[in-house]
C-alpha positions as CSV (number, residue, x, y, z in Angstrom):
1,X,5.7,37.6,-2.2
2,X,5.2,34.0,-3.4
3,X,7.1,31.4,-1.4
4,X,7.4,27.7,-1.8
5,X,6.3,25.3,1.0
6,X,9.6,24.9,2.8
7,X,8.5,21.6,4.2
8,X,9.3,20.0,0.8
9,X,13.0,20.8,1.6
10,X,12.8,18.6,4.6
11,X,12.2,15.5,2.4
12,X,15.1,13.1,2.4
13,X,17.1,13.5,-0.8
14,X,16.1,11.1,-3.5
15,X,12.7,9.4,-3.1
16,X,13.2,5.7,-2.9
17,X,12.1,4.5,-6.3
18,X,13.6,7.4,-8.4
19,X,16.9,6.6,-6.6
20,X,16.6,3.0,-7.7
21,X,16.0,4.2,-11.3
22,X,19.0,6.5,-11.2
23,X,21.3,3.7,-10.0
24,X,20.1,1.3,-12.7
25,X,20.5,3.9,-15.4
26,X,24.0,4.7,-14.3
27,X,24.8,1.0,-14.4
28,X,23.4,0.6,-17.9
29,X,25.5,3.5,-19.2
30,X,28.6,1.4,-18.7
31,X,26.8,-1.9,-19.5
32,X,24.3,-1.1,-22.3
33,X,23.8,-4.7,-23.4
34,X,22.8,-5.9,-19.9
35,X,19.3,-7.3,-19.5
36,X,17.9,-6.0,-16.2
37,X,15.4,-8.2,-14.3
38,X,13.1,-6.2,-12.1
39,X,11.8,-7.6,-8.8
40,X,11.5,-4.1,-7.3
41,X,8.6,-1.8,-7.6
42,X,5.2,-3.4,-7.0
43,X,3.9,-2.8,-10.5
44,X,1.5,-5.4,-12.0
45,X,2.4,-7.0,-15.3
46,X,-0.5,-9.2,-16.4
47,X,-3.3,-7.9,-18.7
48,X,-6.7,-7.0,-17.4
49,X,-9.1,-9.8,-17.3
50,X,-11.9,-10.3,-19.8
51,X,-14.7,-9.3,-17.5
52,X,-13.0,-6.1,-16.5
53,X,-12.2,-5.3,-20.2
54,X,-15.8,-5.8,-21.0
55,X,-16.9,-3.5,-18.2
56,X,-14.5,-0.8,-19.4
57,X,-15.8,-1.0,-22.9
58,X,-19.3,-0.7,-21.6
59,X,-18.3,2.4,-19.7
60,X,-16.9,3.9,-23.0
61,X,-19.9,2.9,-25.0
62,X,-22.2,4.7,-22.6
63,X,-20.5,7.9,-23.4
64,X,-21.1,7.4,-27.1
65,X,-24.9,7.8,-26.9
66,X,-26.9,10.8,-25.9
67,X,-29.3,8.6,-24.0
68,X,-26.6,7.1,-21.7
69,X,-24.0,9.8,-21.7
70,X,-22.9,11.1,-18.2
71,X,-20.8,14.0,-17.2
72,X,-19.7,14.7,-13.6
73,X,-20.6,11.9,-11.2
74,X,-21.0,11.8,-7.5
75,X,-18.0,13.1,-5.6
76,X,-17.6,10.0,-3.5
77,X,-18.2,7.5,-6.4
78,X,-21.2,6.2,-8.3
79,X,-23.7,4.2,-6.2
80,X,-23.3,0.9,-8.2
81,X,-19.6,0.7,-7.2
82,X,-20.2,1.7,-3.6
83,X,-22.9,-0.9,-3.4
84,X,-20.7,-3.5,-4.9
85,X,-18.0,-2.6,-2.3
86,X,-20.6,-2.9,0.5
87,X,-21.5,-6.4,-0.7
88,X,-17.8,-7.4,-0.7
89,X,-17.4,-6.3,2.9
90,X,-20.4,-8.3,3.8
91,X,-18.4,-11.4,2.9
92,X,-16.1,-10.5,5.7
93,X,-19.1,-10.1,8.0
94,X,-18.6,-6.4,8.0
95,X,-21.7,-4.2,7.5
96,X,-21.1,-0.7,6.1
97,X,-23.3,2.0,4.5
98,X,-22.7,3.0,0.9
99,X,-22.3,6.6,2.1
100,X,-19.3,5.4,4.1
101,X,-17.4,4.6,0.9
102,X,-15.4,7.2,-1.0
103,X,-14.1,5.9,-4.3
104,X,-10.9,7.6,-5.5
105,X,-8.1,7.3,-8.0
106,X,-6.0,5.1,-5.7
107,X,-4.9,4.2,-2.2
108,X,-1.7,6.2,-2.5
109,X,-3.5,9.5,-3.0
110,X,-5.9,8.7,-0.2
111,X,-3.0,7.8,2.1
112,X,-1.5,11.2,1.4
113,X,-4.6,13.3,1.4
114,X,-6.5,11.9,4.5
115,X,-4.0,13.5,6.9
116,X,-5.0,16.9,5.5
117,X,-8.3,17.0,7.4
118,X,-6.6,16.7,10.8
119,X,-4.7,19.3,12.8
120,X,-1.2,20.0,11.6
121,X,0.1,19.6,15.2
122,X,-1.2,16.0,15.3
123,X,1.4,13.5,16.6
124,X,1.9,10.8,14.0
125,X,3.0,7.2,14.6
126,X,4.0,5.0,11.7
127,X,5.0,1.4,11.4
128,X,8.7,1.2,10.6
129,X,9.5,0.1,7.9
130,X,6.5,1.7,6.1
131,X,5.4,2.7,2.6
132,X,7.1,6.1,2.1
133,X,3.9,8.1,1.3
134,X,2.7,7.9,5.0
135,X,5.8,9.7,6.2
136,X,6.4,12.1,3.3
137,X,2.9,13.4,3.2
138,X,3.1,14.3,6.9
139,X,6.5,15.9,6.4
140,X,5.0,18.1,3.6
141,X,2.1,19.0,6.0
142,X,4.5,20.3,8.5
143,X,4.2,17.7,11.3
144,X,7.9,16.7,11.4
145,X,11.2,18.2,12.3
146,X,14.2,17.8,10.1
147,X,15.5,14.5,8.7
148,X,18.2,12.9,10.9
149,X,20.6,11.4,8.4
150,X,22.5,9.5,11.1
151,X,19.3,7.8,12.4
152,X,17.5,7.7,9.1
153,X,14.3,9.2,10.5
154,X,12.4,12.4,10.8
155,X,12.4,14.2,14.2
156,X,8.9,14.6,15.6
157,X,7.4,11.3,14.3
158,X,6.9,8.2,16.5
159,X,8.4,5.3,14.7
160,X,7.0,1.9,15.7
161,X,9.8,-0.7,14.8
162,X,8.8,-3.9,13.0
163,X,11.6,-6.3,13.5
164,X,12.4,-10.0,13.5
165,X,12.0,-10.1,17.3
166,X,8.3,-8.9,17.2
167,X,7.4,-10.7,14.1
168,X,7.3,-7.5,12.1
169,X,4.3,-6.1,13.9
170,X,4.9,-3.2,16.2
171,X,4.4,-2.7,19.9
172,X,1.9,0.0,21.0
173,X,3.2,3.6,21.2
174,X,4.6,4.3,24.6
175,X,3.1,7.8,24.5
176,X,-0.1,9.4,23.3
177,X,-0.3,9.9,19.6
178,X,-3.1,11.2,17.3
179,X,-2.7,9.5,13.9
180,X,-1.5,6.0,13.5
181,X,-0.5,4.3,10.2
182,X,-0.9,0.6,9.9
183,X,-0.6,-1.6,6.8
184,X,-1.6,-5.2,6.6
185,X,-0.5,-7.2,4.7
186,X,2.5,-5.0,5.2
187,X,4.4,-3.3,2.5
188,X,7.3,-4.0,2.5
189,X,7.7,-6.8,5.1
190,X,4.8,-9.0,3.9
191,X,3.7,-9.5,7.5
192,X,0.0,-9.9,8.2
193,X,-1.6,-8.7,11.4
194,X,-3.9,-11.0,13.4
195,X,-7.2,-9.9,14.9
196,X,-5.6,-10.0,18.3
197,X,-2.8,-7.6,17.2
198,X,-5.2,-5.2,15.6
199,X,-7.4,-5.3,18.6
200,X,-4.6,-3.9,20.7
201,X,-4.3,-0.9,18.5
202,X,-8.1,-0.4,18.3
203,X,-8.3,-0.4,22.1
204,X,-5.3,2.0,22.2
205,X,-6.9,4.4,19.7
206,X,-10.3,4.4,21.5
207,X,-8.6,5.1,24.8
208,X,-6.4,7.9,23.4
209,X,-9.0,9.4,21.0
210,X,-6.7,8.6,18.1
211,X,-7.4,7.8,14.4
212,X,-5.9,4.7,12.7
213,X,-5.3,4.9,8.9
214,X,-5.4,1.2,7.9
215,X,-4.0,0.4,4.5
216,X,-5.5,-2.9,3.3
217,X,-4.3,-2.6,-0.3
218,X,-3.0,-6.1,-0.3
219,X,-5.8,-7.8,1.6
220,X,-6.9,-9.9,-1.4
221,X,-3.6,-11.8,-1.1
222,X,-4.5,-13.2,2.3
223,X,-5.3,-16.9,2.0
224,X,-5.3,-17.8,5.7
225,X,-9.0,-17.6,6.8
226,X,-8.0,-16.8,10.4
227,X,-6.3,-13.5,9.3
228,X,-8.5,-10.4,8.9
229,X,-8.9,-8.7,5.5
230,X,-10.4,-5.6,7.1
231,X,-9.8,-3.8,10.3
232,X,-13.5,-3.6,10.8
233,X,-13.5,-7.3,11.5
234,X,-12.2,-6.1,14.9
235,X,-14.8,-4.9,17.4
236,X,-14.7,-1.2,17.9
237,X,-12.7,-0.4,14.8
238,X,-15.5,1.7,13.2
239,X,-15.1,4.2,16.0
240,X,-11.4,4.8,15.4
241,X,-10.2,3.6,12.0
242,X,-10.3,4.8,8.3
243,X,-9.6,1.9,5.9
244,X,-7.9,2.5,2.5
245,X,-7.9,-0.1,-0.3
246,X,-7.2,-0.3,-4.0
247,X,-8.0,-2.1,-7.2
248,X,-4.4,-1.8,-8.3
249,X,-2.9,-5.1,-7.3
250,X,-6.0,-7.4,-7.2
251,X,-7.4,-6.2,-10.5
252,X,-4.3,-4.9,-12.2
253,X,-5.4,-1.2,-12.0
254,X,-1.9,0.2,-11.2
255,X,-2.2,2.4,-14.3
256,X,-6.0,2.4,-14.6
257,X,-6.2,4.1,-11.2
258,X,-9.1,3.2,-8.8
259,X,-9.3,2.8,-5.0
260,X,-11.5,3.6,-2.1
261,X,-11.5,4.8,1.5
262,X,-14.0,3.8,4.2
263,X,-14.9,6.6,6.6
264,X,-17.4,5.2,9.1
265,X,-20.1,7.4,10.5
266,X,-19.1,6.1,14.0
267,X,-15.6,7.6,13.9
268,X,-14.8,9.7,16.9
269,X,-11.8,11.5,18.3
270,X,-10.8,14.5,20.3
271,X,-13.7,17.1,19.8
272,X,-14.9,14.9,17.0
273,X,-18.5,13.7,17.0
274,X,-19.8,10.7,15.1
275,X,-20.3,11.7,11.4
276,X,-17.9,14.7,11.6
277,X,-15.0,12.9,9.9
278,X,-17.2,11.5,7.1
279,X,-18.7,15.0,6.4
280,X,-15.2,16.6,6.5
281,X,-13.7,14.1,4.1
282,X,-16.7,14.6,1.8
283,X,-16.1,18.4,2.0
284,X,-12.4,17.9,1.1
285,X,-13.2,15.5,-1.8
286,X,-15.9,17.7,-3.3
287,X,-13.5,20.7,-3.1
288,X,-10.4,19.1,-4.6
289,X,-11.7,16.1,-6.5
290,X,-14.5,15.4,-9.0
291,X,-14.5,11.7,-8.5
292,X,-12.8,9.0,-10.4
293,X,-13.3,8.4,-14.2
294,X,-16.8,7.1,-14.9
295,X,-15.2,4.7,-17.4
296,X,-12.8,3.3,-14.7
297,X,-15.7,3.0,-12.2
298,X,-17.5,0.8,-14.8
299,X,-14.4,-1.4,-14.8
300,X,-14.4,-1.5,-11.0
301,X,-18.0,-2.7,-10.9
302,X,-17.1,-5.4,-13.4
303,X,-14.2,-6.4,-11.2
304,X,-16.5,-6.7,-8.2
305,X,-19.0,-8.9,-10.0
306,X,-19.0,-12.7,-9.3
307,X,-17.1,-13.5,-12.5
308,X,-14.9,-10.5,-12.0
309,X,-13.9,-11.7,-8.5
310,X,-13.2,-15.1,-9.8
311,X,-10.8,-13.7,-12.4
312,X,-9.2,-11.4,-9.9
313,X,-8.7,-14.4,-7.6
314,X,-7.0,-16.2,-10.4
315,X,-4.7,-13.2,-10.9
316,X,-3.9,-13.1,-7.2
317,X,-3.0,-16.9,-7.4
318,X,-0.7,-16.2,-10.3
319,X,1.3,-13.6,-8.4
320,X,1.3,-15.7,-5.2
321,X,2.8,-18.6,-7.2
322,X,5.5,-16.2,-8.2
323,X,6.1,-15.4,-4.5
324,X,6.4,-19.2,-3.9
325,X,9.1,-19.4,-6.6
326,X,11.0,-16.5,-5.0
327,X,10.7,-18.0,-1.5
328,X,11.8,-21.5,-2.7
329,X,14.8,-20.2,-4.6
330,X,16.1,-18.0,-1.8
331,X,15.5,-20.7,0.8
332,X,17.5,-23.1,-1.2
333,X,20.4,-20.7,-0.9
334,X,20.1,-20.6,2.9
335,X,19.0,-17.0,3.0
336,X,16.7,-15.7,5.7
337,X,13.3,-14.7,4.3
338,X,9.9,-13.6,5.5
339,X,6.6,-12.8,3.9
340,X,5.5,-14.1,0.5
341,X,2.8,-16.4,2.0
342,X,-0.1,-14.1,2.5
343,X,1.4,-11.1,0.7
344,X,3.1,-10.6,-2.7
345,X,6.3,-9.3,-1.2
346,X,9.3,-11.3,0.1
347,X,11.3,-9.7,2.9
348,X,14.9,-10.8,2.6
349,X,17.6,-10.4,5.3
350,X,20.7,-9.1,3.6
351,X,23.6,-11.6,4.0
352,X,26.8,-10.9,5.8
353,X,25.4,-7.8,7.6
354,X,25.4,-5.8,4.4
355,X,23.5,-2.6,4.3
356,X,20.4,-2.5,2.1
357,X,22.0,-0.3,-0.6
358,X,25.2,-2.3,-0.5
359,X,23.1,-5.4,-1.3
360,X,21.2,-3.5,-4.0
361,X,24.4,-2.7,-5.8
362,X,25.8,-6.2,-5.3
363,X,22.6,-7.8,-6.6
364,X,22.5,-5.5,-9.6
365,X,26.1,-5.9,-10.6
366,X,26.4,-9.7,-10.0
367,X,23.0,-10.9,-11.0
368,X,21.4,-8.0,-13.0
369,X,18.4,-8.3,-10.7
370,X,16.8,-5.2,-9.2
371,X,15.0,-5.2,-5.8
372,X,14.1,-2.6,-3.2
373,X,16.5,-1.6,-0.3
374,X,14.7,-2.0,3.0
375,X,16.2,1.2,4.4
376,X,14.2,3.2,1.9
377,X,11.1,2.3,3.9
378,X,12.5,3.5,7.3
379,X,15.3,2.9,9.7
380,X,14.1,-0.6,10.8
381,X,14.3,-1.6,7.2
382,X,18.1,-1.4,7.2
383,X,19.6,-4.8,6.7
384,X,16.6,-6.1,4.7
385,X,15.6,-6.1,1.1
386,X,12.2,-6.4,-0.6
387,X,11.5,-8.5,-3.6
388,X,8.2,-8.3,-5.5
389,X,6.2,-11.1,-6.9
390,X,4.6,-8.8,-9.5
391,X,6.1,-10.0,-12.8
392,X,5.8,-12.5,-15.6
393,X,6.4,-16.1,-14.3
394,X,9.2,-16.7,-16.8
395,X,11.0,-13.5,-15.8
396,X,10.7,-14.6,-12.1
397,X,12.3,-17.9,-12.9
398,X,15.1,-16.2,-14.8
399,X,15.8,-13.8,-12.0
400,X,15.9,-16.4,-9.3
401,X,18.1,-18.6,-11.4
402,X,20.5,-15.7,-12.0
403,X,20.6,-15.0,-8.2
404,X,21.3,-18.7,-7.5
405,X,24.0,-18.9,-10.1
406,X,25.7,-15.5,-9.8
407,X,25.3,-14.1,-6.3
408,X,28.4,-14.5,-4.3
409,X,27.7,-14.8,-0.6
């Protein structure tokens, strides 16, 4: 008898972004002529840069000739892109082997899939608020209890609150956990962890034989040289951390799809010897995945070239200028804001103690601007709201102007 995985029924009704879409569509049914300004989902808007386009074309052209045509590639990515990633990490004074890189179709799939190689009874700790895929993938895997609607959390998970009082970086778990999800720069709060803060978690993981999943998808937006772009800048991290990253935001590959995970040979854990995690992830990838598109990988190599990096840095500067516009506009209104300095997200405290969804509806109706309710990222996100700097500059200006002129607070 075929049965569905019942863990899917545990998922809280209405994934965050589909719920946003539903509310906007309902509003437009009654207000069809309204122009909606989107500062919500972190989807890039600017075109791919010339060097990347050239790289993609070269990838296509190779397939047009019998002399250069390639079929299946290496399961963990072609050597040129893994070598280019190795060289990029060297600029952080981090030395990795090309065999420790696994190129994929994005950081989100990696975030969801990596948990599958660990025991289903693993105790999971997540930053709160956190990107929903961390939690939802572990719910589907069967590691949680039911969703507590009153508390806004899943029973069985360890939530590590990120609040105003701790600068939006969590305290260490008070109990032993097995898998830890950290994200820096953080989505949604925009907070960036210091080396000292990460060292606390690395030491905890080593002591408790835990594994850290470190999401660095927004690391290119860090401009403060004192802040780490990789967890491997912290001593001991190769023994306890898997790092996930992406071309989506820095190179505009949200739809092109390309990312990577770093699985160091030195990783250890309970009954895990050095090299075991790397081999197991390779086994998983070679079973379920044939590697990313060879065309896309050619674009990734171009993005990692000297000229490609220059163009990507220009793109990052463009989006961070948008973040400055958002911060300045909201600050002029006297609103309490965080983030937006080393990350493309601005974390806004909702005025007058409004709930996140109450503020979403108010912002939509009064200003026609769409953002992301903080409660959709976890219980500690309640009372906050995320605004994204990914957008055309003119649209950002219009949206902030509308908020300044029409939001009644």
